[in-house]
C-alpha positions in Angstrom: -4.2 0.0 -22.0 -7.3 2.0 -22.1 -6.4 4.7 -24.3 -6.9 7.7 -21.5 -6.7 6.0 -18.2 -4.0 7.5 -15.3 -1.8 5.4 -14.0 0.1 5.1 -10.1 1.8 3.0 -8.5 3.2 3.4 -5.4 5.3 1.8 -3.3 5.5 0.8 0.2 9.5 0.0 1.2 9.0 1.5 4.8 7.1 -0.4 7.7 5.9 -0.6 11.5 10.1 0.8 11.8 8.7 3.8 10.3 5.3 4.5 11.9 5.5 8.8 10.6 6.2 6.7 7.0 2.5 4.7 7.3 0.0 7.1 6.5 1.5 9.3 3.1 1.2 6.9 0.9 -2.7 5.6 1.3 -2.8 9.9 1.4 -1.6 10.3 -1.9 -3.3 7.3 -3.0 -7.3 8.8 -2.0 -6.4 11.4 -3.2 -5.8 10.6 -6.5 -8.5 7.8 -6.5 -10.6 10.6 -6.1 -9.1 12.5 -9.5 -10.2 8.8 -11.0 -6.7 7.9 -11.2 -5.4 3.9 -10.7 -3.7 3.8 -8.3 -1.9 0.7 -6.5 0.6 0.3 -3.7 2.6 -1.8 -3.3 4.1 -3.3 -0.3 7.9 -4.4 -0.4 10.9 -4.7 1.5 9.5 -3.9 5.4 6.3 -2.4 4.1 4.5 -5.4 4.3 4.5 -5.6 8.3 1.4 -2.1 8.3 -0.6 -4.6 6.3 -0.6 -7.6 9.7 -4.0 -7.8 11.4 -3.9 -5.0 14.3 -1.6 -3.1 13.3 -3.5 -0.7 11.4 -5.2 -0.7 14.1 -2.3 0.9 16.8 0.3 2.9 14.8 -0.5 5.7 12.9 2.1 8.5 11.7 2.1 11.0 14.8 2.4 8.3 17.4 -0.4 8.1 20.1 -1.8 11.2 18.8 -3.9 11.2 15.8 -5.1 9.1 13.0 -4.5 5.6 13.6 -3.4 3.8 9.8 -6.9 2.0 9.7 -8.1 5.3 8.9 -6.5 5.9 5.7 -6.3 2.2 4.3 -10.2 2.7 4.4 -10.3 6.0 2.7 -8.3 4.6 -0.2 -9.6 1.2 0.1 -12.8 3.2 -0.7 -12.1 5.3 -3.5 -10.8 2.0 -5.3 -7.1 2.4 -4.1 -5.7 -1.8 -4.8 -3.3 -2.9 -2.0 -0.1 -5.9 -3.2 2.2 -7.5 -1.0 5.1 -8.8 -2.5 5.9 -12.7 -1.4 9.2 -13.0 0.0 8.9 -10.0 1.8 6.6 -11.7 3.5 9.0 -14.5 4.0 11.6 -11.8 5.6 9.2 -11.1 8.3 8.1 -14.7 9.0 4.3 -13.5 7.8 2.0 -15.3 5.6 -1.5 -14.3 3.2 -3.4 -14.8 6.1 -1.6 -12.7 8.3 -2.7 -10.1 6.8 -5.9 -7.4 6.7 -8.2 -8.1 3.9 -8.3 -7.1 0.5 -4.7 -7.5 -0.1 -3.1 -9.0 -3.4 -0.1 -11.0 -2.9 1.6 -10.7 -6.5 5.5 -11.4 -8.5 7.5 -9.7 -10.0 7.0 -10.0 -12.8 3.1 -8.7 -11.6 4.6 -5.8 -10.0 7.1 -5.1 -13.2 3.7 -5.4 -15.2 2.0 -2.6 -12.8 5.2 -0.4 -13.0 5.6 -0.3 -17.1 1.7 0.1 -17.5 1.7 3.1 -14.8 2.5 7.1 -15.4 4.3 7.2 -12.6 5.8 5.6 -9.9 6.6 6.4 -6.8 8.4 5.0 -3.9 8.4 5.8 -0.5 
């Protein structure tokens, strides 16, 4: 762990069933990354459904109005936010890694725990 580096880990447990919750972790993660914070978002439970190809272009926090989820994802990724997905949660939704948008890293429980232990804060949605 580098001295002085701040780290945040967001945990996204909601998915397409709650589109009003979909943008907030990306928005906050992008803001933190712009502040030179090392940021990751971990998608578990229903969260991986947001990462399915085609979904970010189809939903947004305001339903049919406003920006699509893709806007928030692209903004966060451009600022260096890393996206992690839980393998068992993919299985829960009959998804495979190949079903996901580009730029997502699959990690296991031990890797998630390590990220959480290294983070200055873990924030769940």
